[in-house]
All heavy atoms as an XYZ file, in Angstrom:
743
protein
N       3.206     25.693    -15.447
C       2.936     26.911    -14.723
C       2.897     26.582    -13.232
O       2.241     25.647    -12.804
C       1.590     27.468    -15.194
C       1.226     28.742    -14.517
S      -0.179     29.593    -15.253
C      -1.513     28.547    -14.821
N       3.592     27.365    -12.463
C       3.648     27.143    -11.028
C       2.363     27.609    -10.358
O       1.742     28.563    -10.796
C       4.841     27.897    -10.444
N       1.981     26.916     -9.303
C       0.779     27.346     -8.601
C       1.014     28.634     -7.844
O       2.131     28.995     -7.528
C       0.512     26.195     -7.640
C       1.852     25.607     -7.415
C       2.595     25.772     -8.711
N      -0.070     29.316     -7.524
C       0.036     30.523     -6.720
C       0.058     30.148     -5.254
O      -0.254     29.017     -4.881
C      -1.161     31.457     -6.989
O      -2.352     30.788     -6.540
C      -1.273     31.818     -8.454
N       0.418     31.108     -4.429
C       0.422     30.838     -2.993
C      -0.986     30.539     -2.504
O      -1.160     29.743     -1.587
C       1.017     32.027     -2.222
O       0.323     33.213     -2.582
C       2.487     32.185     -2.507
N      -2.000     31.132     -3.129
C      -3.379     30.870     -2.739
C      -3.765     29.430     -3.054
O      -4.383     28.754     -2.239
C      -4.334     31.835     -3.479
O      -3.939     33.175     -3.193
C      -5.768     31.625     -3.065
N      -3.375     28.953     -4.234
C      -3.672     27.566     -4.609
C      -2.979     26.598     -3.666
O      -3.556     25.592     -3.241
C      -3.228     27.299     -6.043
C      -4.051     28.027     -7.076
C      -3.400     27.991     -8.448
O      -2.170     27.839     -8.524
O      -4.132     28.135     -9.441
N      -1.741     26.886     -3.333
C      -0.989     26.005     -2.441
C      -1.582     26.025     -1.035
O      -1.692     24.977     -0.391
C       0.487     26.413     -2.415
C       1.415     25.459     -1.684
C       1.344     24.055     -2.272
C       2.841     25.973     -1.747
N      -1.990     27.183     -0.557
C      -2.613     27.283      0.767
C      -3.917     26.491      0.800
O      -4.202     25.801      1.785
C      -2.861     28.745      1.127
N      -4.698     26.577     -0.272
C      -5.940     25.808     -0.357
C      -5.644     24.312     -0.360
O      -6.316     23.532      0.305
C      -6.726     26.206     -1.610
C      -7.952     25.371     -1.877
C      -9.057     25.559     -0.845
O      -8.963     26.484     -0.012
O     -10.010     24.757     -0.860
N      -4.613     23.901     -1.110
C      -4.240     22.483     -1.148
C      -3.826     22.007      0.243
O      -4.232     20.931      0.687
C      -3.100     22.263     -2.146
C      -2.683     20.833     -2.245
C      -3.400     19.944     -3.022
C      -1.578     20.360     -1.555
C      -3.027     18.611     -3.116
C      -1.197     19.036     -1.639
C      -1.929     18.162     -2.424
N      -3.031     22.797      0.952
C      -2.586     22.409      2.289
C      -3.755     22.354      3.274
O      -3.793     21.499      4.156
C      -1.489     23.360      2.769
C      -0.198     23.147      2.006
C       0.854     24.203      2.279
O       0.545     25.329      2.650
N       2.111     23.849      2.086
N      -4.735     23.254      3.099
C      -5.926     23.227      3.954
C      -6.720     21.941      3.726
O      -7.115     21.262      4.670
C      -6.800     24.450      3.669
C      -8.019     24.566      4.595
C      -8.959     25.664      4.143
N      -9.575     25.389      2.858
C     -10.573     24.534      2.658
N     -11.071     23.860      3.662
N     -11.081     24.350      1.452
N      -6.909     21.597      2.456
C      -7.645     20.374      2.121
C      -6.865     19.144      2.586
O      -7.449     18.176      3.078
C      -7.939     20.322      0.599
C      -8.483     18.978      0.192
C      -8.904     21.430      0.217
N      -5.564     19.183      2.473
C      -4.726     18.067      2.931
C      -4.867     17.877      4.441
O      -4.928     16.740      4.924
C      -3.271     18.320      2.540
C      -2.283     17.192      2.783
C      -2.700     15.915      2.050
C      -0.893     17.610      2.333
N      -4.950     18.963      5.191
C      -5.151     18.869      6.636
C      -6.501     18.231      6.949
O      -6.614     17.403      7.866
C      -5.033     20.241      7.276
N      -7.535     18.598      6.175
C      -8.849     17.982      6.365
C      -8.787     16.487      6.044
O      -9.379     15.660      6.750
C      -9.892     18.656      5.478
C     -10.276     20.037      5.916
C     -11.272     20.680      4.957
O     -11.330     20.330      3.774
N     -12.044     21.618      5.468
N      -8.081     16.139      4.984
C      -7.928     14.739      4.593
C      -7.200     13.952      5.685
O      -7.580     12.827      6.022
C      -7.165     14.660      3.262
C      -7.051     13.307      2.592
C      -8.422     12.721      2.297
C      -6.244     13.432      1.317
N      -6.169     14.564      6.254
C      -5.407     13.916      7.333
C      -6.322     13.658      8.536
O      -6.273     12.595      9.154
C      -4.220     14.783      7.727
C      -3.287     14.119      8.705
C      -2.061     14.956      9.014
N      -1.164     15.014      7.861
C      -0.916     16.101      7.140
N      -1.478     17.248      7.450
N      -0.106     16.053      6.117
N      -7.179     14.623      8.840
C      -8.120     14.465      9.952
C      -9.108     13.328      9.678
O      -9.385     12.505     10.557
C      -8.863     15.782     10.169
O      -9.839     15.637     11.161
N      -9.614     13.288      8.452
C     -10.542     12.216      8.075
C      -9.864     10.856      8.122
O     -10.470      9.856      8.538
C     -11.101     12.458      6.677
O     -11.858     13.640      6.659
N      -8.616     10.793      7.703
C      -7.873      9.535      7.740
C      -7.655      9.087      9.182
O      -7.678      7.885      9.476
C      -6.532      9.683      7.022
N      -7.459     10.035     10.082
C      -7.333      9.689     11.507
C      -8.615      9.072     12.032
O      -8.577      8.111     12.819
N      -9.750      9.610     11.598
C     -11.035      9.042     12.000
C     -11.202      7.630     11.445
O     -11.713      6.733     12.136
C     -12.176      9.939     11.521
N     -10.743      7.402     10.213
C     -10.803      6.054      9.635
C      -9.925      5.081     10.424
O     -10.312      3.936     10.661
C     -10.355      6.070      8.177
C     -11.296      6.708      7.168
C     -10.637      6.777      5.796
C     -12.605      5.932      7.106
N      -8.761      5.553     10.842
C      -7.852      4.696     11.615
C      -8.481      4.324     12.949
O      -8.349      3.174     13.411
C      -6.516      5.386     11.826
C      -5.554      4.519     12.632
C      -4.165      5.029     12.589
N      -3.586      4.509     11.349
C      -2.357      4.736     10.949
N      -1.558      5.470     11.681
N      -1.908      4.248      9.830
N      -9.175      5.271     13.578
C      -9.833      4.966     14.853
C     -10.952      3.947     14.657
O     -11.156      3.068     15.485
C     -10.400      6.234     15.479
C      -9.351      7.139     16.080
C      -9.956      8.394     16.683
O     -11.122      8.709     16.467
N      -9.136      9.106     17.442
N     -11.644      4.067     13.548
C     -12.788      3.172     13.312
C     -12.342      1.790     12.836
O     -12.866      0.774     13.270
C     -13.733      3.790     12.295
C     -14.916      2.901     11.988
C     -15.967      3.648     11.227
N     -17.039      2.778     10.862
C     -18.207      2.713     11.476
N     -18.434      3.489     12.511
N     -19.142      1.890     11.060
N     -11.354      1.741     11.894
C     -10.987      0.465     11.277
C      -9.643     -0.081     11.751
O      -9.203     -1.129     11.285
C     -10.969      0.618      9.750
C     -12.332      0.953      9.204
C     -12.611      2.238      8.752
C     -13.339     -0.006      9.157
C     -13.872      2.552      8.269
C     -14.595      0.312      8.664
C     -14.855      1.591      8.235
O     -16.104      1.901      7.753
N      -8.983      0.648     12.602
C      -7.716      0.166     13.153
C      -6.588      0.264     12.131
O      -6.577      1.120     11.247
N      -5.660     -0.654     12.246
C      -4.449     -0.623     11.417
C      -4.597     -1.526     10.181
O      -3.667     -2.238      9.804
C      -3.256     -1.058     12.275
C      -1.937     -0.662     11.659
O      -1.888      0.389     10.984
O      -0.941     -1.394     11.844
N      -5.750     -1.450      9.544
C      -5.985     -2.264      8.345
C      -5.062     -1.787      7.220
O      -4.626     -0.633      7.185
C      -7.440     -2.149      7.916
N      -4.759     -2.701      6.307
C      -3.840     -2.386      5.206
C      -4.328     -1.195      4.388
O      -3.542     -0.323      4.010
C      -3.657     -3.608      4.306
N      -5.610     -1.133      4.121
C      -6.150     -0.035      3.319
C      -5.992      1.293      4.056
O      -5.692      2.326      3.441
C      -7.625     -0.312      2.922
C      -8.540     -0.303      4.127
C      -8.084      0.682      1.875
N      -6.140      1.303      5.352
C      -5.978      2.525      6.141
C      -4.508      2.956      6.139
O      -4.199      4.142      6.027
C      -6.508      2.330      7.579
C      -6.225      3.550      8.435
C      -8.012      2.035      7.562
N      -3.610      1.991      6.225
C      -2.167      2.309      6.158
C      -1.803      2.907      4.806
O      -1.018      3.853      4.719
C      -1.322      1.063      6.428
C      -1.305      0.651      7.883
C      -0.211     -0.368      8.184
N      -0.156     -1.472      7.245
C      -0.765     -2.650      7.412
N      -1.482     -2.879      8.496
N      -0.641     -3.593      6.510
N      -2.382      2.359      3.725
C      -2.105      2.904      2.390
C      -2.619      4.345      2.270
O      -1.941      5.210      1.715
C      -2.722      2.025      1.303
C      -1.949      0.745      1.056
C      -2.377      0.065     -0.232
N      -3.811     -0.188     -0.319
C      -4.420     -1.298      0.118
N      -3.716     -2.268      0.664
N      -5.719     -1.441     -0.014
N      -3.818      4.589      2.790
C      -4.363      5.955      2.771
C      -3.440      6.886      3.550
O      -3.118      7.983      3.087
C      -5.802      5.982      3.338
C      -6.759      5.287      2.367
C      -6.247      7.411      3.635
C      -8.147      5.064      2.920
N      -2.988      6.457      4.704
C      -2.075      7.264      5.517
C      -0.778      7.537      4.753
O      -0.279      8.670      4.726
C      -1.789      6.555      6.841
C      -0.926      7.344      7.750
N       0.444      7.200      7.798
C      -1.228      8.317      8.648
C       0.945      8.043      8.667
N      -0.040      8.728      9.214
N      -0.228      6.521      4.099
C       0.997      6.700      3.316
C       0.777      7.654      2.136
O       1.659      8.469      1.822
C       1.508      5.353      2.797
C       2.113      4.513      3.895
O       2.518      5.026      4.934
N       2.162      3.200      3.682
N      -0.390      7.554      1.497
C      -0.693      8.467      0.386
C      -0.760      9.916      0.868
O      -0.260     10.829      0.202
C      -2.018      8.083     -0.276
C      -1.924      6.774     -1.051
O      -0.790      6.321     -1.330
O      -2.989      6.203     -1.368
N      -1.358     10.119      2.016
C      -1.448     11.474      2.571
C      -0.057     11.991      2.914
O       0.262     13.161      2.651
C      -2.385     11.492      3.795
C      -3.818     11.206      3.342
C      -2.304     12.828      4.527
C      -4.791     10.955      4.477
N       0.792     11.147      3.463
C       2.164     11.566      3.776
C       2.911     11.932      2.491
O       3.673     12.901      2.460
C       2.904     10.460      4.534
C       2.410     10.270      5.950
C       2.481     11.550      6.776
O       3.532     12.218      6.771
O       1.475     11.885      7.410
N       2.703     11.160      1.440
C       3.352     11.463      0.155
C       2.867     12.806     -0.401
O       3.651     13.595     -0.907
C       3.057     10.329     -0.851
C       3.726     10.489     -2.177
C       5.228     10.330     -2.037
N       5.854     11.434     -2.720
C       7.126     11.756     -2.642
N       7.937     11.070     -1.903
N       7.604     12.762     -3.304
N       1.565     13.055     -0.305
C       1.029     14.341     -0.739
C       1.633     15.488      0.068
O       1.934     16.549     -0.471
C      -0.498     14.357     -0.608
C      -1.266     13.535     -1.636
C      -2.741     13.458     -1.244
C      -1.114     14.125     -3.026
N       1.819     15.263      1.354
C       2.410     16.286      2.213
C       3.851     16.576      1.797
O       4.270     17.733      1.721
C       2.345     15.835      3.670
C       2.659     16.949      4.637
O       2.322     18.116      4.340
O       3.238     16.660      5.704
N       4.608     15.534      1.496
C       5.993     15.703      1.027
C       6.009     16.460     -0.297
O       6.798     17.389     -0.492
C       6.686     14.335      0.894
C       6.907     13.724      2.279
C       8.007     14.457      0.137
C       7.320     12.256      2.251
N       5.130     16.064     -1.222
C       5.069     16.735     -2.528
C       4.675     18.203     -2.384
O       5.221     19.071     -3.075
C       4.085     16.018     -3.457
C       4.594     14.656     -3.892
O       5.810     14.406     -3.752
O       3.781     13.848     -4.373
N       3.740     18.487     -1.484
C       3.327     19.876     -1.265
C       4.496     20.691     -0.716
O       4.678     21.854     -1.088
C       2.144     19.935     -0.309
N       5.298     20.075      0.137
C       6.474     20.769      0.659
C       7.473     21.081     -0.438
O       8.049     22.176     -0.479
N       7.683     20.134     -1.335
C       8.595     20.367     -2.462
C       8.031     21.434     -3.404
O       8.764     22.259     -3.928
C       8.837     19.065     -3.221
C       9.663     18.066     -2.440
C       9.808     16.731     -3.162
O       9.353     16.620     -4.320
O      10.376     15.809     -2.565
N       6.729     21.411     -3.597
C       6.095     22.376     -4.476
C       6.170     23.785     -3.900
O       6.338     24.753     -4.634
C       4.639     21.981     -4.716
C       3.879     22.747     -5.779
C       4.563     22.619     -7.133
C       2.454     22.245     -5.860
N       6.096     23.893     -2.588
C       6.144     25.223     -1.977
C       7.487     25.899     -2.215
O       7.579     27.124     -2.191
C       5.844     25.146     -0.478
O       6.882     24.467      0.196
N       8.532     25.112     -2.481
C       9.835     25.697     -2.805
C       9.831     26.325     -4.191
O      10.650     27.189     -4.489
C      10.920     24.633     -2.718
N       8.897     25.918     -5.050
C       8.809     26.425     -6.416
C       7.929     27.669     -6.494
O       8.125     28.519     -7.351
C       8.226     25.326     -7.346
C       8.050     25.840     -8.757
C       9.107     24.093     -7.329
N       6.961     27.782     -5.595
C       6.002     28.879     -5.630
C       6.691     30.177     -5.240
O       7.322     30.252     -4.193
C       4.824     28.594     -4.671
C       3.880     29.771     -4.606
C       4.092     27.350     -5.098
N       6.579     31.197     -6.092
C       7.179     32.481     -5.728
C       6.419     33.107     -4.568
O       5.198     33.038     -4.509
C       7.042     33.320     -6.997
C       5.941     32.685     -7.757
C       5.928     31.230     -7.380
N       7.151     33.682     -3.644
C       6.498     34.343     -2.521
C       6.058     35.733     -2.949
O       6.762     36.406     -3.701
C       7.453     34.449     -1.321
O       8.639     35.131     -1.735
C       7.816     33.086     -0.781
N       4.891     36.160     -2.486
C       4.427     37.489     -2.873
C       5.345     38.567     -2.297
O       5.799     38.462     -1.172
C       3.026     37.579     -2.272
C       2.907     36.479     -1.306
C       3.972     35.478     -1.618
N       5.610     39.554     -3.112
C       6.481     40.641     -2.664
C       5.634     41.746     -2.073
O       4.535     42.003     -2.538
C       7.307     41.148     -3.837
C       8.209     40.057     -4.368
C       9.098     40.445     -5.489
N       8.638     41.552     -6.290
C       9.287     42.016     -7.326
N      10.411     41.475     -7.684
N       8.825     43.020     -8.028
N       6.177     42.382     -1.064
C       5.455     43.470     -0.414
C       6.370     44.675     -0.291
O       7.576     44.582     -0.450
C       4.987     43.053      0.988
O       6.140     42.680      1.758
C       4.022     41.890      0.936
N       5.769     45.799      0.002
C       6.548     47.014      0.235
C       7.228     47.515     -1.019
O       6.700     47.439     -2.120
N       8.441     48.046     -0.857
C       9.190     48.628     -1.971
C       9.561     47.591     -3.024
O       9.632     47.899     -4.205
C      10.454     49.316     -1.468
C      10.127     50.569     -0.665
O       9.031     51.122     -0.865
O      10.964     50.975      0.153
N       9.797     46.334     -2.620
C      10.160     45.281     -3.576
C       9.033     45.032     -4.573
O       9.275     44.721     -5.728
C      10.478     43.969     -2.850
C      11.775     44.048     -2.078
O      12.593     44.949     -2.377
O      11.976     43.224     -1.176
N       7.793     45.148     -4.133
C       6.657     44.873     -5.010
C       6.522     45.955     -6.081
O       5.932     45.722     -7.116
C       5.371     44.795     -4.189
N       7.064     47.109     -5.876
C       6.907     48.215     -6.812
C       7.999     48.235     -7.873
O       7.960     49.056     -8.772
C       6.883     49.533     -6.052
C       5.856     49.469     -4.951
C       4.942     50.569     -4.670
N       4.606     51.611     -5.506
C       3.503     51.659     -6.256
N       2.709     50.649     -6.314
N       3.211     52.729     -6.945
N       8.988     47.346     -7.807
C      10.069     47.329     -8.787
C       9.572     47.040    -10.203
O      10.135     47.535    -11.168
C      11.129     46.294     -8.416
C      11.960     46.736     -7.225
O      11.912     47.933     -6.871
O      12.649     45.884     -6.652
N       8.525     46.237    -10.336
C       8.032     45.846    -11.652
C       7.022     46.837    -12.217
O       6.604     46.710    -13.352
C       7.371     44.470    -11.580
C       8.380     43.380    -11.254
O       9.589     43.631    -11.438
O       7.963     42.301    -10.821
N       6.607     47.798    -11.427
C       5.591     48.745    -11.858
C       6.222     49.806    -12.750
O       7.224     50.420    -12.405
C       4.921     49.413    -10.636
C       3.940     50.482    -11.080
C       4.223     48.368     -9.788
N       5.641     49.980    -13.927
C       6.091     51.022    -14.845
C       4.978     52.053    -14.924
O       3.847     51.745    -15.303
C       6.383     50.443    -16.250
C       6.745     51.545    -17.210
C       7.466     49.389    -16.167
N       5.288     53.268    -14.558
C       4.291     54.325    -14.579
C       4.324     54.992    -15.954
O       5.361     55.472    -16.396
C       4.560     55.350    -13.468
C       4.450     54.652    -12.106
C       3.600     56.517    -13.571
C       4.825     55.509    -10.936
N       3.183     54.998    -16.612
C       3.051     55.613    -17.932
C       2.314     56.932    -17.734
O       1.185     56.948    -17.251
C       2.269     54.701    -18.898
C       2.099     55.363    -20.242
C       2.969     53.356    -19.025
N       2.921     58.037    -18.121
C       2.277     59.331    -17.892
C       1.062     59.521    -18.800
O       0.967     58.926    -19.869
C       3.379     60.338    -18.234
C       4.278     59.610    -19.170
C       4.227     58.168    -18.762
N       0.148     60.354    -18.349
C      -1.058     60.659    -19.124
C      -0.829     61.776    -20.136
O      -1.716     62.071    -20.940
C      -2.199     61.078    -18.185
C      -2.709     59.909    -17.359
O      -2.567     58.765    -17.804
O      -3.255     60.161    -16.277
N       0.331     62.371    -20.107
C       0.617     63.467    -21.032
C       0.781     62.922    -22.448
O       1.182     61.769    -22.642
C       1.906     64.201    -20.613
O       2.979     63.268    -20.563
C       1.745     64.863    -19.256
N       0.462     63.723    -23.471
C       0.591     63.252    -24.857
C       2.056     62.948    -25.211
O       2.971     63.551    -24.671
C       0.085     64.425    -25.690
C      -0.658     65.301    -24.755
C      -0.095     65.063    -23.390
N       2.226     61.991    -26.111
C       3.570     61.660    -26.597
C       4.099     62.790    -27.481
O       3.326     63.516    -28.106
C       3.549     60.367    -27.419
C       3.353     59.129    -26.593
C       2.148     58.434    -26.630
C       4.370     58.636    -25.796
C       1.968     57.288    -25.883
C       4.191     57.482    -25.041
C       2.991     56.819    -25.084
O       2.814     55.695    -24.339
N       5.378     62.864    -27.572
C       6.030     63.826    -28.462
C       5.741     63.390    -29.907
O       6.053     62.264    -30.296
C       7.527     63.824    -28.179
C       8.310     64.784    -29.048
O       7.693     65.516    -29.847
O       9.547     64.799    -28.911
N       5.144     64.244    -30.741
C       4.803     63.870    -32.123
C       6.020     63.455    -32.949
O       5.890     62.701    -33.911
C       4.162     65.121    -32.705
C       3.773     65.955    -31.541
C       4.681     65.580    -30.412
N       7.211     63.895    -32.582
C       8.402     63.514    -33.347
C       8.695     62.018    -33.230
O       9.397     61.458    -34.061
C       9.617     64.345    -32.901
O       9.976     64.025    -31.572
N       8.134     61.356    -32.213
C       8.312     59.900    -32.081
C       7.681     59.167    -33.264
O       8.099     58.082    -33.641
C       7.680     59.393    -30.778
C       8.342     59.815    -29.477
C       7.485     59.384    -28.290
C       9.729     59.208    -29.372
N       6.653     59.755    -33.858
C       5.896     59.101    -34.917
C       6.198     59.698    -36.299
O       5.512     59.393    -37.260
C       4.397     59.231    -34.628
C       4.056     58.829    -33.228
C       3.716     59.651    -32.205
C       4.057     57.509    -32.696
N       3.501     58.930    -31.067
C       3.709     57.595    -31.342
C       4.334     56.245    -33.227
C       3.614     56.498    -30.518
C       4.239     55.150    -32.393
C       3.885     55.271    -31.068
N       7.221     60.491    -36.397
C       7.515     61.239    -37.619
C       7.624     60.348    -38.859
O       7.028     60.630    -39.882
C       8.810     62.027    -37.431
C       9.150     62.918    -38.592
C      10.377     63.778    -38.287
O      10.931     63.711    -37.207
N      10.779     64.569    -39.247
N       8.366     59.273    -38.819
C       8.554     58.420    -39.990
C       7.758     57.113    -39.909
O       8.015     56.181    -40.665
C      10.041     58.083    -40.167
C      10.854     59.315    -40.527
O      10.314     60.194    -41.221
O      12.023     59.382    -40.108
N       6.801     57.036    -39.008
C       6.041     55.807    -38.825
C       4.939     55.700    -39.874
O       4.306     56.679    -40.239
C       5.438     55.773    -37.432
N       4.731     54.491    -40.382
C       3.629     54.237    -41.301
C       2.365     53.963    -40.508
O       2.398     53.423    -39.411
C       3.924     53.014    -42.172
C       4.905     53.321    -43.280
O       5.101     54.513    -43.567
O       5.462     52.374    -43.846
N       1.250     54.295    -41.083
C      -0.035     54.015    -40.485
C      -0.464     52.647    -41.016
O      -1.086     52.542    -42.070
C      -1.025     55.104    -40.869
C      -2.108     55.278    -39.831
O      -2.150     54.477    -38.874
O      -2.907     56.206    -39.983
N      -0.139     51.589    -40.291
C      -0.319     50.221    -40.792
C      -1.764     49.914    -41.170
O      -2.024     49.180    -42.103
C       0.156     49.218    -39.747
C       1.647     49.257    -39.527
C       2.079     48.307    -38.440
O       1.269     47.489    -37.985
O       3.258     48.385    -38.059
N      -2.681     50.481    -40.454
C      -4.079     50.184    -40.731
C      -4.562     50.800    -42.042
O      -5.572     50.383    -42.594
N      -3.841     51.754    -42.578
C      -4.267     52.425    -43.820
C      -3.361     52.115    -44.999
O      -3.425     52.786    -46.012
C      -4.339     53.943    -43.595
C      -5.291     54.395    -42.480
C      -5.188     55.899    -42.287
C      -6.715     54.010    -42.816
N      -2.497     51.140    -44.858
C      -1.652     50.738    -45.978
C      -0.346     51.491    -46.075
O       0.383     51.319    -47.034
N      -0.061     52.325    -45.164
C       1.231     53.024    -45.168
C       1.120     54.404    -45.767
O       0.531     54.606    -46.818
N       1.708     55.364    -45.134
C       1.629     56.741    -45.554
C       2.630     57.041    -46.688
O       2.373     57.872    -47.541
C       1.927     57.623    -44.345
C       1.870     59.109    -44.609
C       2.104     59.913    -43.331
O       2.191     59.353    -42.243
N       2.192     61.217    -43.464
N       3.769     56.354    -46.700
C       4.838     56.692    -47.647
C       4.987     55.612    -48.717
O       6.080     55.221    -49.067
C       6.150     56.877    -46.899
C       6.083     57.973    -45.860
C       6.066     57.680    -44.517
C       6.024     59.300    -46.248
C       5.997     58.676    -43.564
C       5.956     60.316    -45.298
C       5.940     59.999    -43.953
N       3.897     55.087    -49.247
C       3.974     54.051    -50.281
C       4.474     54.640    -51.577
O       4.120     55.739    -51.964
C       2.597     53.441    -50.515
C       2.127     52.632    -49.305
C       0.800     52.048    -49.572
N       0.996     50.808    -50.316
C       0.015     50.090    -50.791
N      -1.220     50.482    -50.616
N       0.257     48.980    -51.431
N       5.308     53.895    -52.246
C       5.860     54.371    -53.533
C       5.190     53.659    -54.669
O       4.930     52.550    -54.719
C       7.373     54.118    -53.603
C       8.108     54.900    -52.548
N       8.282     56.249    -52.605
C       8.692     54.502    -51.394
C       8.961     56.661    -51.560
N       9.229     55.613    -50.801
């Protein structure tokens, strides 16, 4: 199941916070191997998030968003639609 745009936006927000924290680690610990690995992991997550955003459907707005809407009227159905239908819950009306 593909993520929603909200989930992806939240992931990108958290990734930005992680990137900021990693910058603080780099300032404190310099160019240590572990800091470089963290930086590389964050870059990989950023690349993956970019690829994932291509999969996420964009929300439709305006007239395009209404294409999938089916309006069901509140008026009663025509009784002839049910003329030969069995009442499944009662074992069938036309049992032989």
